[in-house]
C-alpha positions in Angstrom: -118.7 86.9 243.9 -115.4 88.1 242.4 -113.9 88.4 246.0 -115.0 84.8 246.7 -113.6 83.5 243.3 -110.2 85.2 243.8 -110.0 85.0 247.5 -109.1 88.7 247.7 -110.7 91.8 249.0 -111.5 94.1 246.1 -113.6 96.7 247.8 -113.2 98.8 250.9 -116.9 99.2 252.1 -117.7 102.5 253.8 -121.1 103.6 255.1 -122.0 105.5 251.9 -119.4 104.5 249.3 -117.2 101.7 248.0 -113.4 102.2 247.4 -111.3 99.8 245.4 -108.4 98.2 247.0 -105.1 97.8 245.1 -106.2 94.4 243.9 -109.5 95.9 242.9 -107.8 98.6 240.8 -105.7 96.0 239.2 -108.7 93.9 238.2 -110.5 96.9 236.9 -107.6 98.0 234.7 -107.2 94.4 233.4 -111.0 94.1 232.8 -110.9 97.4 230.8 -108.1 95.9 228.6 -110.1 92.7 228.1 -113.2 94.6 227.1 -111.3 96.8 224.7 -109.6 93.9 223.1 -112.9 91.9 222.8 -114.6 95.0 221.2 -111.7 95.3 218.7 -111.9 91.7 217.8 -115.8 91.9 217.3 -115.4 94.9 215.1 -112.7 93.2 212.9 -114.9 90.1 212.6 -117.9 92.1 211.4 -115.8 94.0 208.7 -117.1 93.2 205.3 -114.7 91.1 203.2 -115.6 93.0 199.9 -114.4 96.4 201.1 -111.6 97.8 203.3 -112.8 99.0 206.6 -111.9 98.8 210.3 -110.0 100.5 213.0 -106.2 101.0 213.2 -104.8 101.7 216.7 -101.4 103.5 216.9 -99.4 104.5 220.0 -96.8 107.1 219.6 -94.4 109.4 221.4 -94.4 113.1 220.6 -92.7 113.7 217.3 -93.0 116.1 214.5 -92.1 113.4 212.0 -95.2 111.5 212.7 -96.9 114.0 210.4 -95.6 111.7 207.6 -97.6 108.8 208.9 -100.7 110.9 208.9 -100.1 111.7 205.3 -100.2 108.0 204.5 -103.3 107.6 206.8 -105.1 110.4 205.0 -104.5 108.8 201.6 -106.0 105.4 202.8 -108.9 107.2 204.4 -109.7 109.2 201.3 -109.8 106.0 199.3 -111.4 103.9 201.9 -113.6 106.1 204.2 -114.6 103.2 206.6 -111.1 103.0 207.8 -110.6 104.8 211.1 -107.4 105.7 212.9 -107.0 106.0 216.6 -103.9 107.7 217.9 -102.6 107.5 221.6 -99.7 109.5 222.8 -97.5 108.6 225.8 -94.0 107.5 226.7 -92.3 104.2 225.4 -92.9 102.1 228.5 -96.7 102.8 228.5 -97.0 102.3 224.7 -95.0 99.1 224.5 -97.1 97.7 227.3 -100.3 98.2 225.5 -98.7 96.9 222.2 -97.8 93.8 224.0 -101.4 93.3 225.3 -102.7 93.6 221.7 -104.5 97.0 222.3 -102.3 98.7 219.6 -101.6 97.6 216.1 -98.5 99.7 215.8 -96.2 101.9 218.0 -94.0 104.6 216.8 -90.8 104.4 218.9 -87.5 106.1 219.3 -84.2 104.3 219.6 -83.2 100.6 219.2 -86.0 98.0 218.8 -86.1 94.5 220.5 -86.0 92.5 217.3 -86.7 89.3 219.2 -90.2 90.5 220.0 -91.2 92.9 217.3 -91.2 93.5 213.6 -90.3 97.0 212.7 -89.7 99.5 209.9 -87.1 102.2 210.2 -88.4 105.7 209.3 -85.9 108.1 207.5 -86.6 110.9 210.1 -84.5 112.0 213.0 -85.3 114.3 216.0 -82.7 116.3 217.7 -82.5 117.4 221.3 -82.4 120.9 222.4 -83.3 123.4 225.3 -86.6 125.2 225.6 -86.3 128.2 227.9 -87.6 131.8 228.5 -86.2 134.4 226.3 -85.1 136.3 229.3 -83.0 133.3 230.5 -79.3 134.1 230.3 -78.4 131.1 228.0 -81.0 132.5 225.5 -78.5 135.1 224.5 -75.8 132.6 223.5 -75.3 131.7 219.8 -74.7 128.2 220.7 -75.6 126.2 223.7 -73.1 123.5 224.8 -73.6 120.5 226.9 -71.7 122.0 229.8 -74.2 124.9 229.9 -76.7 122.4 231.3 -74.7 121.3 234.3 -75.8 124.0 236.7 -79.2 125.3 235.5 -82.6 124.0 236.7 -83.7 121.3 234.2 -87.1 119.9 233.4 -86.6 116.3 231.9 -88.7 113.6 230.3 -89.3 110.9 232.9 -88.4 108.4 230.2 -84.9 109.8 229.6 -84.2 109.8 233.3 -83.6 106.0 233.1 -81.6 106.3 229.8 -77.8 105.7 230.5 -76.8 106.6 227.0 -78.5 110.1 227.3 -76.6 111.0 230.5 -73.3 109.6 228.9 -73.9 112.3 226.2 -74.5 114.9 228.9 -71.4 114.0 230.7 -73.1 113.9 234.1 -75.1 111.3 236.1 -78.8 112.3 236.9 -77.9 113.0 240.6 -75.1 115.4 239.5 -77.6 117.6 237.5 -80.1 120.0 238.8 -83.3 118.2 237.6 -86.0 120.1 239.3 -89.0 118.6 237.6 -90.1 115.9 235.0 -92.7 115.5 232.3 -94.0 113.1 229.8 -95.8 115.5 227.3 -93.8 118.5 226.0 -96.8 120.8 226.0 -97.2 120.5 229.7 -93.4 120.7 230.2 -93.5 124.1 228.2 -96.1 125.5 230.7 -93.6 124.7 233.4 -91.0 126.7 231.5 -93.4 129.6 231.1 -94.0 129.7 234.9 -90.3 129.8 235.5 -89.8 126.3 236.9 -86.7 125.5 234.8 -85.5 124.8 231.2 -87.0 122.0 229.3 -84.8 119.4 227.6 -86.9 118.3 224.6 -86.9 117.5 220.9 -86.8 120.1 218.2 -90.3 121.0 216.9 -92.5 119.8 219.7 -93.3 123.2 221.1 -94.3 126.1 219.0 -92.6 129.2 220.3 -94.0 131.6 217.8 -95.7 134.5 219.6 -94.5 133.4 223.0 -91.8 134.4 225.5 -90.0 131.0 224.9 -87.2 130.1 222.5 -85.5 126.8 221.6 -82.0 126.1 220.8 -80.3 122.8 219.9 -77.6 121.5 222.2 -74.0 121.0 220.8 -72.7 118.4 220.0 -76.0 117.3 218.5 -77.7 114.1 219.7 -80.4 112.8 217.5 -83.0 109.9 217.8 -84.2 107.6 215.0 -87.8 106.6 214.6 -89.4 103.2 213.9 -92.8 101.8 213.4 -93.1 98.7 215.5 -95.6 95.7 215.6 -95.7 92.4 217.4 -94.0 89.5 215.8 -96.4 86.8 214.5 -99.3 89.1 215.0 -102.2 88.7 212.7 -102.9 92.2 211.3 -106.3 93.2 210.1 -106.7 94.0 206.4 -106.7 97.7 207.2 -103.5 97.5 209.3 -101.9 95.5 206.6 -102.9 98.1 204.0 -101.5 100.8 206.2 -98.1 99.2 206.6 -97.8 98.4 203.0 -98.6 101.9 202.0 -96.3 103.3 204.6 -93.4 101.0 203.2 -94.0 102.4 199.7 -93.9 106.0 201.0 -90.7 105.4 202.9 -89.0 103.7 199.9 -89.7 106.7 197.6 -88.0 109.2 200.0 
């Protein structure tokens, strides 16, 4: 019926199984988003008016500083046990896409924010770039790692920063001029690549615990840091629970 309605082939019919076409995969992904949004809406409508309850959905990149948001979340949950938090990790492109579709209430993002599309709150925390490597790697013996030290070594880089001109301006080289051997989107998996000798990981301080491992981390000089913001869609009607969270977060940030 759907194939007739849309005039497109959604399935490849084999003798014993069905396989989705590209259009079929797209429709399934969009259907999952619609069902998820419908479920969220139904849950919010059923939430009692005389007490604070409901679900808060947050998308965030990897960051040590996000612990401070969890402190606020824990305080709210202690006072209102029927409030539940759901965290999804990923890179900015994926997170913003889900925020735009209404699947997240908030995103925690690095760098500049598109103020024409989003409301935002700057957080008083910064993350600093550095290099994660094996302790046996020659650079690990240096007291200070400089940008030029990265120019000729095998690098493992976040797929997000590959498309960031400002980052490579800081490095003083174009991506094609560097020896970028591998990419990652979660630092934990990137650290496994380092353990297996696949290169050195360009990552943010504090994301990988090197205690008791054969890895070490050093910041890169001159330092480059990223600022953090909590972002939500402009003109979005937040649930009572989401409004409570952003209000409590604003108070916590203002007291720092």
